[in-house]
N, C-alpha and C positions, 0 to 999 in steps of 0.2 A: 317526482324524486324523493323516498324518503332513507335514511341513510340509518345503520346500525343505529341505538341508544349508545348501544356501549362504546362509539367509535365517533370520534371529534375531529376530522379533518380539519386544519387551519383554513381561516378563511384567505379568499383571493386575493382582495383588499390592498391597497398600500403601496406604496414603492418597494417593496421585496418581489423579486424576480428570479426564475432559476434560468439563467445563460446555459447554451448549450457546453460549455467547458466544465460547470458544476452537472448538468443533468448526465453526462458521459460519465463524470463521477459518480453520482447516485445509482448506475445501473452495470459501474465495473462488476460483483458478486454474478450477474445475469450474463454477461458479454463472458465472463472467465471460465465458466461452467459450458464442458467440452458434451457432457450427456444429456438425453433427453430430459426434461426437468420442465415443472409445473410452476409459473411465478405469477408474482401479483400485483400491480400496479394500483395504488388506491389516491383519487382526487387527481384524474386528468383529463385533460379538455383538447378537444380539436387544436393542433398550430402549438402545442406544448413542447418545449423542449424533451423533456423529461419524456413525454409519450412517442415522439422521436429516435431519441436515442434506444430507447425500448424495442423499437421495431429494427432497429441498424444491428440489435445484439442479439436477436430471435434466430435460433438455427431449427434448422429440420427434427422434427419431433419435440421440438418446445411448445409448451401452451404456456399462454399471458391468459388471465383476469383481468380487465378493466371495470376498475369504482371509477363513475363520473366525478366532476368536483362537483361543489357546491351550486357553480351560475351557468353547470350544462344538464341536461336531461341526458340519459341513455340514448334514445333514438338520434340526435345531433351525434353522438360518439360513435355510434354503429354505421351512419351515414359517410363518417367519417373515414373508419375504419375500412369499408367497403372501399369505397374511391383508392384506397391503397393498394389494390389487386389482389390477385385470389390468393398469391403464397400470404400474406398480409392476413388476410378474410379468415382461412383455413385455420391460424395460429393464434386468434386473439379473440376471447368470448367476452362482452360486453355485459355486466347484468345493472342493474338496477340499483342495487346497495348493496354494501361488504355484509350484511347478513345473508346472501347469498351465495360467497364465495366459499370454496375451498380450500385447505390450507394449501399451502405453498413451500416452498421450498427456497425460494426469495421472494421477499417482499421491499418493495419500492413508496417512499409517499413522497408526491410529487410535488407537493406544495409546502413550504417551509414550516417550520414550529416557529410563529412568534405570541403565544398567550402565556399564560401562568407555568407555575411550575407543577400545581396540583391537573390544569387541563393539560399539559401534556404528559405526567404518570398517566393519567386516565385513558390516551389515544394509545399508550406503550400497552398499556395493559389491555385493553381493548382488541389491538392487534395479534396478540399474543395467542389466541387462541386458532387465530388463520396462518401459525409460524410451525410445518413440519418440526421433526426432529434434529436438530445441526444445523436449519434453516440460519439465514441471514434477514434480517431487518435496514434497513439504507433510508436513512432518515438526515433530513439537513434544517441548519437554523443561521439567522444573521451572527457573522463573527463580529460581535460589537465589542472594542476595547472594554477593558473593564466592567464587565457585565456579569455580575454578582447574584443576581435572582432570573428568576424568568423558566422560559421553557431553555437556553443556555445553562444555566445552572444545572437544569435536570439532567440533559442530554450529555453534560459532565459525568455528573454522578450515572447513569445509567451507561457511558463508557467506563467510567471506572470500576465498574462489577460487571460489563459483558461487552466490553469492545471488544472487537478485536482489528478496526483499521479507524484513521481518522484521518482528515486531508481537508485544509485550509487551500477553497478556492478563494483566492485574489483578484483574480482575473472574472469579475462578476459584481453586477449590481446590484447590491451594495456585495459585498464578499460574505460569505455563507462557510458555514463549518460542517462537513458529511460524516455524519457518523455508520457507523457498520458495527450492527449490537448480533450478536448470538447467543439467544436466552438459555439454551439445550447445547450439552459438548456435542459437537459433530467428528464422524468418524475418522480415524486417519488415513484412510482408506480412499476420502472422497480427494485428496492432496493431487494423488497421481493424476487427477479427472478435471485439474484445474490447470488454466493460463495464465501467465503472471499478470498479474493486478494492474489495470492503469492505473498510474500516478501523477495527478497533476499538481506534484512538487515540483517537478522538472521542467522548463522554459525551454521549446523549441525552437532552435535555429534553422535548423533542415530537417528534412524526414528522417534522417538519420541520426543528428547530433540534437542530444540538449546538455539543456545547462541547469545543473539541480540548483533548486531555490535558495542554498546556504551558497553557493555561487553569486548570484543573482543578491544576495545580502549582502556578501563578502565586497563584489565590486562599487556597489551604492556606496559602501561606509567609507571604499577609499576615495569615489570621486567625490563626496561629499567634505570628507577632507580637505580636497586640495580649493575645494569652494571656499573652504573656510581658509584656509592660510593665503589664496589671492585676496581676500576681503581683507584680512589682519596685515597682511604684507606685499601690500600691492607690486612695488616695485621690486619684491624678490621674485627669484628662479624657483623657490622652495614646493611652490603647489607642483612642480612638473614632476615630483617624485610619487606620490601616493594617485596623480591620473596616469602615468605610465603604467603601475603597478597595476589599474584595478582590472584593464586586459591579461592578463597571463595568470589572476588570481583566481578570474570567472573560470580563464582554462581551466583551470586546476581540478573545477569541478564537474567538470564534462563528463555527459552522462550518455555515451553512444546506445543507440540499440543493439543489440545480440542477438543471433542464430542461434536457438538454444537447440539441440540434440534430443530427438524426436526416442530414439534408443531410452524404454526405460530401466534396463540395467545400467546408466549410464549417471556415474557422479563427474559434476562441472566443476569448475577452478572457483571459489567464493569471492576471488580478485584477480586484475591483471598483477604481473609482476614476474619475478623471478623466481623459480622453487630452491629456497634456500634447504631442507631436507624433507627426507620420507624417512619415518623410523616409525617401529613398533614401541610400545611402551604401556605402563600400567598408571592411571588418573583415578585414585579412589572419588575423586570429586563426581566423577559421571560414574560409577559402580565399576564390581567385579570384570574382571578381564583384563585383555589385552588389546590396545587400542593404535588403530593405523594412520597416525598422524603427519600430512605433509601441510608443511609450511612454508609460505612465499612471501617474500619480499616486495612492498610497492614503494616503489622509488619515489620523488616529486612530480619526476614526470609519470607516472602514471594512472589510469582511472583509477580514481579511490570511491567508485562506490560498490559496495557488497553485494553480492546473490548469491540466492539460497542454494551450495552444492547438490541439493536430492529435493525431493517433493516430500511434505512434512508437517507434522503441527507441534506449532510453539509450546513446549509443556513446560520450561524454565528458564530465566535469564538472571544473570546476576553478575557485578561488578567485583573484581579482585583487587586491591588496592595494589602497587608496586613503585618503583621508577621508571623513568625516562629514557633507557638508555639506546643508541644507536640498535633501529630494528633488527640488523645485518651482524649484531655480536650475540654471542653467545649471553649475555645477560640479559639479554630482551627479555627471556625464559621468566621471566621475575618484571618485566615491567606490569604498568596499568593493562588490565583488560576487562573487555565484557564478554559474556558467554553467552548462544543462543544454541540453547537443547533443543531439538526434533525429535519428535517420537516419530517413527516410517516403519514400514511394512517389513523392512531387514531391521531392525532394531535402533537404538541412541544414535543419533548421528549431532555433532557439536560443531560449533563456527566461534570461533575467537578471535576478538578484534583487537588485537593489541596495539597499543600506542610504541611510538619512538621516542627518538631525539626531541625531531620538531612536532611532529603530532602529539597535541596534547588534548583535543575532541573528539569522541567516537556521539557518532547517531545512531540510535537503533529504534526500526518503528515499526519492528513489530510485535505488539502485544502478547502475553500470553493465550492462546487459545486460539490464537489466528493462523489459517493453515494455508504454506507457502508452496507453491508453485515452482520447480526444477527449473533455475535459474530467473526467478525472481529476485526485485531489488528489496531490502530490506534493511540499508542502511550506508553508514561510509565511514572514513575515519580524515581527519582534515591534515594534509599534508605525509609526511614520509612515514610509515607504516608496515603493519606485517598483519597477515589474514593465517591462520592457522582452521584447517580441518580434521574433525577427529572422526572414524570410523572403526566400527568394529571391525577386528584384524581378519577373523578368521571369515568374514562374510564379505571382505574386500580387495580385490587385486590390488595393486595402481599400475596406473601407465605412464608418469613421468617421475623422473629423479633431478639432483641437484644440477642447476646450472639451465634447466629448461624455462622456456619463457613460455608463459600462460595468458589463455585472456578469459575472464571472469565470465560463467553464462554459459561458454562456449568449447573451452578445452576441454575434453574428457580426461579427470586424472585418476580418474579408478574407475571400476567397472563392477557391479554385485557380481556373485559367484553364484 
């Protein structure tokens, strides 16, 4: 087998492997596209977790082109594809080399990048000609702490320039970081054809309930403090305080699955909580015209994961400085807030993540250029806070009022006219 001289896929030797969780993360963009599409998988072999995940993600109308890994022949891969049954065989095409592959809308590299920065850059440059306009390239590299050179550093640089998403997969041997790169802009209309992306940042407890990675870290810190206190003061019961706090702290970061309405005219709540106000106002930061703003207060008992109220493309993100007033008070208008600006088929939509009296940390995981499906997770706020959704006033009709309870990703708070 010969490969395109412009592209070198990383070698398969060594301790680095892609497990099931990392594989599912790599094929996220393939799995969330609901329309027929061409996809390309580079560096696959029979039995690979990435190849199996790609098979699982295929929909009717999809065409997946597979390029064999260096230690695998095209004939072996074709035999494996045929063994999966007619449904897979009809949608998967195995080619001898990357040079014979057509451009695709989703390109996945199955083998983790472990070479030098120059090799990684050359590989991405070689893959670029196989990316259709607006296509996503998904790649992975070992997540080595303190790594400042080689593949990790180059992918970090590429992510800063073209990244539309990154995930750290700790449940892999070794842990890997997955990068999703979009080298050319994607149309806003594509967002409406996407399902919410799979996020490995949540740890599953049950089929319908997860804990965000922030909660796992916070609970781990609490348990660590408990262990330290018991070692330092073995006769004291002081260690019980952080130990007992671990469970409620983790519960604060719960991340339940939600049923997102399929109605394309629906605008869903960006967070769980109580509607504080529904009002029309002007805000020059987001452009001329009047805005319809729905403000929702999140108590410490509410789910604090934030979701996109509409399908759209992230075109701006900025943080406004301010205070930390109680999020239920009018003064919260001037609290520290992070603004995510979305371009949509109906105009500009803005989601404001506001801090509160206790909340001091905003997490936003959707970089500029990312496409968000309606109801997709994009961040969270730690402890009590407020989330505001700004809609073009003339284009949207509110469906909720002050005092009503809403559920993030499920409750329809407004409808496009």
